[in-house]
C-alpha positions as CSV (number, residue, x, y, z in Angstrom):
1,M,118.5,88.5,81.7
2,I,121.8,91.6,82.9
3,L,121.5,89.4,86.4
4,F,122.3,86.5,84.4
5,A,125.2,87.8,81.5
6,Y,126.9,88.8,85.5
7,S,126.6,85.5,87.1
8,R,128.0,84.0,83.9
9,N,130.9,86.2,83.4
10,L,131.8,85.4,87.2
11,V,132.1,81.6,86.1
12,V,134.0,82.0,83.2
13,H,135.9,84.9,83.7
14,G,135.8,85.2,87.8
15,A,134.9,88.9,88.0
16,I,131.9,90.9,88.0
17,I,131.8,92.1,85.2
18,F,129.0,93.4,82.3
19,F,130.5,91.8,79.1
20,A,133.8,90.2,78.9
21,G,137.1,92.2,79.0
22,G,135.1,94.8,80.5
23,P,135.6,97.3,84.4
24,R,134.2,95.7,87.1
25,V,130.6,96.8,87.9
26,E,128.1,96.5,90.4
27,G,124.6,96.5,88.1
28,A,123.3,93.5,89.2
29,T,122.9,94.9,92.9
30,D,121.2,91.2,93.6
31,F,124.9,89.8,95.1
32,A,123.6,86.8,96.9
33,W,121.1,85.7,93.4
34,M,124.1,86.4,91.2
35,A,126.2,83.9,92.9
36,L,123.9,81.5,93.3
37,V,122.8,81.6,89.5
38,A,126.8,81.5,88.6
39,G,126.7,78.8,91.0
40,A,124.0,77.1,89.1
41,M,125.5,77.8,85.5
42,R,129.0,76.2,86.8
43,V,127.0,72.7,87.2
44,G,125.3,73.3,83.9
45,L,122.2,74.4,84.9
46,D,120.1,76.6,82.7
47,P,119.4,80.1,84.4
48,S,116.0,80.8,83.7
49,W,115.0,76.9,84.5
50,F,117.2,76.9,87.7
51,S,115.8,80.9,89.0
52,A,112.1,78.8,88.6
53,M,112.4,76.1,90.3
54,V,114.2,78.4,93.4
55,N,111.2,80.6,93.4
56,V,108.7,77.9,93.3
57,G,110.0,76.7,96.1
58,S,110.3,79.2,98.2
59,L,106.7,80.2,97.4
60,L,105.9,76.8,99.1
61,G,108.6,78.0,101.8
62,L,107.0,81.3,102.4
63,A,103.7,79.2,103.0
64,F,105.5,77.6,105.3
65,A,106.7,80.5,107.4
66,L,103.4,82.3,106.8
67,L,101.8,79.1,108.7
68,R,104.6,79.4,111.2
69,L,103.8,82.5,112.3
70,A,99.8,82.0,112.7
71,R,100.7,79.0,114.8
72,V,98.4,76.9,113.5
73,H,98.9,73.3,112.1
74,I,100.7,72.7,109.0
75,S,98.8,70.6,106.2
76,T,99.6,70.1,102.6
77,L,96.0,71.7,102.1
78,R,96.9,75.2,103.9
79,L,100.2,75.0,102.5
80,L,98.8,74.7,98.8
81,A,96.1,77.8,99.2
82,I,98.4,80.0,101.2
83,A,101.0,79.7,98.3
84,G,98.2,79.6,95.6
85,S,97.2,83.1,97.6
86,A,100.6,84.4,97.6
87,A,101.2,83.8,93.7
88,L,97.9,85.4,92.4
89,F,99.7,89.1,92.2
90,P,101.5,90.8,89.5
91,Q,104.8,89.7,91.2
92,I,104.6,86.5,90.2
93,F,105.4,87.6,87.0
94,A,108.4,89.3,87.9
95,A,109.5,86.0,89.6
96,A,109.1,84.1,86.0
97,S,111.4,86.7,84.5
98,G,113.8,85.6,86.7
99,F,114.0,88.0,89.4
100,A,114.6,86.9,92.5
101,V,111.0,88.2,94.2
102,L,109.8,85.1,95.6
103,P,113.6,84.1,98.1
104,D,113.9,88.0,99.2
105,A,109.7,87.6,100.7
106,L,111.1,84.0,102.3
107,L,114.0,85.7,103.5
108,L,112.0,88.5,104.7
109,A,109.3,86.7,106.2
110,T,111.2,84.2,108.2
111,V,113.5,87.2,109.9
112,T,109.9,88.4,111.1
113,L,109.3,84.9,112.3
114,L,113.0,84.6,114.1
115,V,112.5,88.2,115.3
116,I,109.2,87.6,117.1
117,E,110.0,84.0,118.3
118,K,113.1,86.1,119.9
119,R,116.1,83.5,117.9
120,V,118.4,86.6,117.3
121,V,121.5,84.7,116.2
122,R,119.5,83.1,113.4
123,A,117.5,86.3,112.9
124,S,120.9,88.0,112.0
125,L,122.1,85.7,109.8
126,T,119.1,85.4,107.7
127,A,119.0,89.2,107.7
128,L,122.2,89.6,106.7
129,G,121.1,87.0,104.0
130,L,118.6,89.1,102.5
131,C,120.4,92.3,102.3
132,L,122.9,89.9,100.1
133,F,119.8,89.2,97.9
134,R,118.8,92.5,98.1
135,P,120.6,95.3,99.0
136,D,117.5,97.5,100.4
137,G,116.5,94.8,102.6
138,V,118.5,97.0,104.9
139,V,115.0,98.8,105.5
140,F,113.0,95.8,106.7
141,V,115.8,94.3,108.8
142,L,117.3,97.5,110.9
143,P,113.7,98.0,112.5
144,L,113.1,94.4,112.7
145,L,116.6,94.0,114.5
146,T,116.2,97.2,116.4
147,Y,112.8,96.0,118.0
148,A,114.6,92.5,118.8
149,M,117.3,94.7,120.8
150,V,114.8,97.5,122.5
151,S,112.4,94.8,123.7
152,S,115.1,92.3,124.5
153,E,115.7,91.8,128.8
154,D,119.5,91.4,127.8
155,R,119.6,94.6,125.9
156,R,123.6,94.4,126.0
157,G,124.0,90.9,125.1
158,T,121.2,91.3,122.2
159,L,123.0,93.6,121.1
160,G,126.5,91.9,121.3
161,R,124.5,88.6,118.8
162,V,123.3,91.5,116.3
163,A,126.7,93.2,116.1
164,A,128.9,89.6,115.7
165,F,125.7,88.1,113.4
166,F,124.8,90.9,111.0
167,L,126.6,94.3,111.6
168,L,130.0,93.4,111.4
169,P,129.8,90.6,108.8
170,G,127.8,93.8,106.7
171,L,130.2,96.1,107.3
172,V,133.1,93.6,106.2
173,Y,131.1,93.0,103.2
174,F,130.4,96.4,102.6
175,T,134.2,97.6,102.6
176,W,134.8,94.9,100.5
177,R,132.5,95.9,97.7
178,V,133.9,99.4,98.0
179,H,137.4,98.3,97.2
180,Y,136.3,96.0,94.6
181,F,134.3,98.3,92.3
182,G,135.5,101.6,93.7
183,E,132.4,102.9,94.3
184,L,130.4,104.1,97.7
185,F,126.9,102.8,96.2
186,P,125.8,100.4,93.3
187,L,125.3,102.1,90.1
188,P,121.5,101.1,89.8
189,F,121.0,102.9,93.6
190,L,122.7,106.0,91.9
191,V,120.7,105.9,89.0
192,K,117.2,105.4,90.9
193,S,118.2,108.3,93.3
194,D,118.4,110.4,90.6
195,A,115.0,111.8,89.8
196,R,112.6,114.6,90.2
197,R,111.1,114.7,93.7
198,V,107.7,116.5,94.9
199,L,109.0,118.5,96.9
200,G,112.0,117.0,97.5
201,L,111.2,114.1,98.9
202,V,108.8,112.1,96.9
203,V,108.9,110.7,93.3
204,A,105.4,110.9,92.2
205,H,105.6,107.9,89.7
206,S,106.7,105.7,92.9
207,L,103.8,106.6,95.3
208,Q,101.4,106.3,92.3
209,E,102.2,102.9,91.4
210,S,102.7,101.8,95.2
211,F,99.1,102.9,96.0
212,K,96.4,100.3,94.8
213,Y,98.8,97.9,97.3
214,L,98.2,100.4,100.1
215,L,94.3,100.5,99.5
216,F,94.9,96.8,99.4
217,D,96.4,96.8,103.1
218,A,93.9,99.3,104.4
219,A,91.2,97.2,103.3
220,V,92.4,93.8,105.0
221,L,94.0,95.4,108.0
222,I,91.3,98.2,109.4
223,P,88.8,95.3,109.8
224,M,91.6,93.8,111.9
225,V,92.2,97.3,113.7
226,L,88.6,97.7,114.1
227,L,88.3,93.8,115.9
228,R,90.9,93.9,118.6
229,G,93.5,96.2,117.5
230,L,96.8,94.3,115.0
231,Q,99.6,93.5,117.7
232,P,102.8,93.7,117.9
233,R,102.9,97.2,116.2
234,F,106.7,97.2,115.2
235,L,105.9,95.1,112.2
236,F,103.5,97.8,110.7
237,V,106.9,100.3,111.0
238,S,109.1,97.7,109.7
239,L,107.2,95.8,106.7
240,I,104.6,99.3,105.7
241,A,106.0,102.2,107.1
242,A,109.8,102.2,106.8
243,P,110.0,100.7,103.3
244,T,107.2,102.6,102.2
245,A,108.8,105.6,102.3
246,F,112.2,104.2,101.4
247,Y,110.7,103.6,98.1
248,W,108.9,106.6,97.9
249,M,112.2,108.5,97.4
250,M,113.1,106.0,94.8
251,R,113.1,106.1,91.0
252,L,112.1,102.4,90.6
253,D,113.2,101.3,87.3
254,Q,112.5,97.7,86.3
255,N,109.3,97.4,88.5
256,I,108.7,94.5,86.3
257,G,105.0,93.1,88.1
258,D,105.6,95.5,90.5
259,R,108.0,94.0,92.1
260,F,109.0,96.7,94.7
261,F,106.0,96.2,95.9
262,Y,105.4,92.8,96.8
263,Y,106.2,93.7,100.2
264,L,103.1,95.5,101.2
265,P,100.6,92.3,100.5
266,L,103.4,90.1,102.2
267,A,103.2,93.3,105.3
268,A,99.9,92.4,105.1
269,A,99.7,88.5,105.2
270,V,102.5,88.5,108.0
271,L,100.0,90.8,110.0
272,L,96.9,89.3,109.6
273,A,98.7,85.7,110.4
274,V,99.9,87.0,113.7
275,N,97.1,87.9,114.7
276,W,94.9,84.9,113.7
277,K,94.8,82.9,116.5
278,Q,93.4,85.2,118.9
279,T,90.6,86.3,116.0
280,P,87.4,84.4,116.7
281,L,86.3,82.2,113.6
282,S,83.7,84.6,112.4
283,S,86.0,87.4,112.4
284,R,88.6,85.5,110.5
285,R,85.8,84.3,108.0
286,A,84.7,88.6,107.3
287,V,88.5,89.2,107.0
288,L,89.3,86.6,104.4
289,R,85.8,87.5,102.6
290,I,87.1,91.5,102.7
291,S,90.5,90.4,101.7
292,F,89.8,88.4,98.6
293,G,87.0,91.4,97.8
294,A,90.2,94.2,97.9
295,W,91.7,91.8,95.9
296,L,89.1,91.7,93.4
297,L,89.3,95.5,93.2
298,L,92.5,96.2,93.2
299,I,94.9,93.7,92.5
300,A,92.9,91.3,89.8
301,M,93.0,93.7,86.5
302,P,96.7,94.4,87.0
303,F,97.0,90.5,87.4
304,Y,95.8,90.6,84.3
305,R,97.6,93.3,82.7
306,E,100.8,92.0,84.0
307,L,99.8,88.4,82.0
308,R,99.3,89.9,79.3
309,T,102.5,92.2,79.3
310,F,104.6,89.0,80.3
311,R,103.1,87.2,76.7
312,D,103.5,90.3,74.7
313,M,107.4,90.7,76.0
314,Q,108.4,87.5,75.0
315,F,111.8,88.7,73.3
316,N,112.0,85.5,70.7
317,E,113.1,87.9,67.8
318,A,115.7,89.9,69.6
319,K,117.2,86.4,71.3
320,D,117.7,84.9,67.2
321,I,119.3,88.3,66.2
322,A,121.6,88.6,69.4
323,Q,122.8,85.1,68.7
324,E,123.1,86.1,65.1
325,L,125.6,88.3,66.3
326,S,127.0,86.7,68.5
327,A,128.3,84.3,65.6
328,M,129.7,86.9,63.6
329,Q,133.7,86.0,63.7
330,E,134.5,89.6,65.2
331,H,132.4,90.4,68.1
332,A,131.2,94.8,67.9
333,T,130.4,97.0,70.5
334,M,127.5,98.5,70.8
335,I,124.7,100.9,73.0
336,T,122.2,99.8,73.9
337,T,118.5,100.4,75.7
338,E,117.6,96.8,76.2
339,T,120.5,95.8,78.2
340,G,118.9,92.6,78.7
341,F,118.5,90.0,75.8
342,L,120.9,91.6,73.3
343,P,124.3,92.0,75.4
344,Y,123.8,88.7,77.2
345,Y,123.4,86.4,73.7
346,S,125.5,88.4,71.7
347,G,128.6,88.7,74.2
348,W,129.4,92.2,72.1
349,T,131.1,94.7,74.2
350,T,128.1,97.2,75.7
351,Y,127.6,100.3,77.0
352,D,124.5,101.2,79.2
353,P,123.7,104.9,78.4
354,W,120.8,104.9,81.3
355,G,123.4,103.9,83.8
356,L,122.8,101.2,85.5
357,N,125.9,99.3,84.1
358,T,128.1,101.7,82.6
359,P,129.3,103.7,85.9
360,E,130.4,106.7,83.7
361,F,126.4,107.4,82.8
362,A,125.3,106.9,86.0
363,H,127.5,109.7,87.5
364,R,126.6,112.0,84.5
365,F,123.7,111.7,81.9
366,I,124.7,110.5,78.2
367,Q,124.7,113.4,75.7
368,P,125.0,113.5,72.4
369,T,128.9,113.9,72.1
370,D,129.1,110.8,74.1
371,V,127.3,108.6,71.1
372,E,129.8,110.0,69.0
373,R,132.7,109.4,71.1
374,L,131.8,106.3,71.4
375,H,131.4,105.1,67.5
376,A,129.7,102.2,68.5
377,D,128.6,99.5,65.3
378,V,125.0,99.1,66.4
379,I,123.2,101.8,68.4
380,V,120.1,100.1,69.8
381,V,117.4,102.6,71.3
382,H,113.6,101.6,72.9
383,P,111.6,105.1,72.7
384,D,108.2,105.9,74.1
385,Q,105.9,105.4,71.6
386,P,105.3,109.2,71.1
387,E,108.7,110.2,70.7
388,R,110.8,109.7,67.0
389,C,114.1,107.7,65.7
390,L,114.5,111.2,63.6
391,I,115.6,114.3,64.9
392,Q,112.6,116.8,64.8
393,P,112.7,120.5,64.5
394,G,111.5,121.2,67.7
395,W,114.5,119.2,69.5
396,Q,117.0,121.0,71.5
397,M,120.9,120.1,70.8
398,Q,121.2,117.8,74.0
399,Y,119.2,117.4,76.8
400,G,120.6,117.0,80.7
401,S,117.4,115.4,83.2
402,R,117.8,111.8,83.1
403,T,114.2,110.8,82.0
404,W,113.5,108.2,79.5
405,P,112.6,110.2,76.2
406,N,115.4,112.8,77.0
407,L,117.9,109.6,76.9
408,T,116.8,108.4,73.8
409,R,116.7,111.9,72.2
410,N,120.5,112.3,72.6
411,L,120.9,109.0,71.1
412,V,119.1,110.0,68.5
413,I,121.0,112.7,68.4
414,G,123.9,111.3,68.6
415,A,123.3,109.0,65.8
416,D,124.2,111.4,63.1
417,P,122.7,109.8,60.1
418,S,125.3,111.1,57.7
419,R,127.2,108.0,59.7
420,Y,124.5,105.7,60.9
421,E,121.5,104.3,59.6
422,L,118.0,103.9,60.6
423,W,116.5,100.5,60.9
424,L,113.6,99.5,62.7
425,V,112.5,96.3,64.8
426,S,109.4,95.1,66.1
427,Y,109.6,95.5,70.5
428,G,108.5,92.1,72.0
429,S,106.5,89.1,70.3
430,E,104.7,88.8,67.1
431,F,101.5,88.1,69.4
432,Y,102.2,91.8,70.9
433,R,102.6,93.3,67.5
434,L,99.5,91.4,65.7
435,R,97.6,92.0,68.7
436,K,97.5,95.3,68.2
437,G,97.3,95.6,64.2
438,W,101.2,97.0,63.7
439,R,102.9,96.3,60.6
440,Y,106.5,95.3,61.1
441,G,108.4,97.8,62.8
442,E,105.7,100.4,63.3
443,G,104.1,101.0,66.7
444,D,106.6,100.1,69.4
445,R,109.7,99.3,67.9
446,E,113.6,99.4,68.4
447,C,115.8,101.6,66.8
448,W,118.5,100.3,65.3
449,F,121.4,102.7,64.0
450,L,123.9,100.8,62.3
451,L,127.2,102.3,61.8
452,R,127.5,102.6,57.9
453,D,131.3,102.4,57.9
454,S,131.7,99.2,60.2
455,P,133.6,96.2,58.9
456,R,130.2,94.4,60.7
457,Y,127.4,96.6,58.4
458,S,126.6,94.2,55.9
459,G,126.1,91.0,58.7
460,I,124.5,92.7,60.9
461,A,122.0,94.5,58.3
462,E,121.3,90.8,56.9
463,A,120.5,89.6,60.5
464,L,117.9,91.9,61.2
465,A,116.2,91.6,57.2
466,R,116.5,87.9,58.1
467,H,114.5,88.5,61.3
468,N,111.9,91.2,59.8
469,G,114.0,94.4,61.0
470,V,112.5,96.8,58.1
471,G,115.6,99.2,56.6
472,P,116.0,102.2,54.6
473,P,114.1,103.6,52.5
474,E,111.0,102.3,54.1
475,S,112.1,102.7,57.7
476,I,112.3,106.5,57.2
477,G,108.7,106.2,56.0
478,L,107.6,104.7,58.8
479,E,108.6,106.9,61.2
480,Q,107.5,110.1,58.8
481,E,104.3,108.2,59.0
482,H,104.6,107.9,62.7
483,G,105.2,111.4,63.0
484,L,102.5,112.5,61.2
485,R,100.0,110.1,63.1
486,A,101.7,111.1,66.9
487,A,100.6,114.9,65.3
488,R,97.2,115.0,64.6
């Protein structure tokens, strides 16, 4: 939804901005994906349906590329079998949410295929496309193109082609984006690199999230290594080692369906495909059985959890509220941790306190004084379930390190109860609330702070009440009950 907002504003206002009249911001780092969605919007296509169609098409294209890598006859049955297997990973739900997971995977597989086939010009252009779709694609394509150069008999000529069709256009784009946005790096990169690290290098949570996929790759690939050794070795460096080292050093925000780690099962598929023809038939069958067992053991349960989460996190209530806010005669200002549905459907001036879409808070962590200064009509906070929507005696005056609990506490502290009124809105879908047995505004909830002297106060409160929002004094009572349960 964040990227859709940038795409819509590009179409309507001709600028890459988060909200109408706002500054140029690179919060949607997937530049080519944003431009592609904007083109679809321009001709009247719904962005959600368009992204779904492109992802489905990319899934079939990915199956085609893998079969080409395996150098086997391409049939409809094989194409559908590979596409179905590739879809049985949690990242499919990120694709269903509108992320360009499968176009990214198709581009990466295609670059690999073209490098193996020594078609350097096409590999360089496709690598450029991947980096425009995802800037972190550079950690994959640089090792691949480096191998293409050092393994070539005509190294100078290959270097010239890579420079002409990848390095120079990439440099031109980088120079343009620095000039356009006034930022050396995209805001999400700044936020994701601002994290606590083990030994100053590894973000522990990122390592943990990757572990099941690394185990899956090990289970799939080690039998192949024992059988005949995996070749070529540069693929291991390009598709597994280099990107894993990079992602371990990043805080992976918005990692829907573990989308940042889809390259790991993809890498296993690519390596299997490249070695397929040289592997005896009986060994191929053994590898497929082991792969299926590894999927059952390591991926099946995460897949089921993501399916349930996908069902839980259908934000129809939030969408309806945002559309009612949009219908107000004068748009207002909002600070919200939920920078998808609410800004997109309301069209309000929106500040992102996490910093992915607001430069000021990408460079430094938001403080309670910032909340007071912005004087927003609405502050929307989604706290972790143990956290509170009311200031607690043990809290500090402010928090400095970038963590989600620190963010929500700073926002709650800044929303002075003498100026703001607390409402509670259930998070996610009605199905999620009922499955958990929560009352409205209980459990997983959003804290809505309404500015008491805002000229739009009554309209906002009425919209919340129409969509099962809980206002005072019930909201205060629910929060006090929440605190007692957390204390027990």
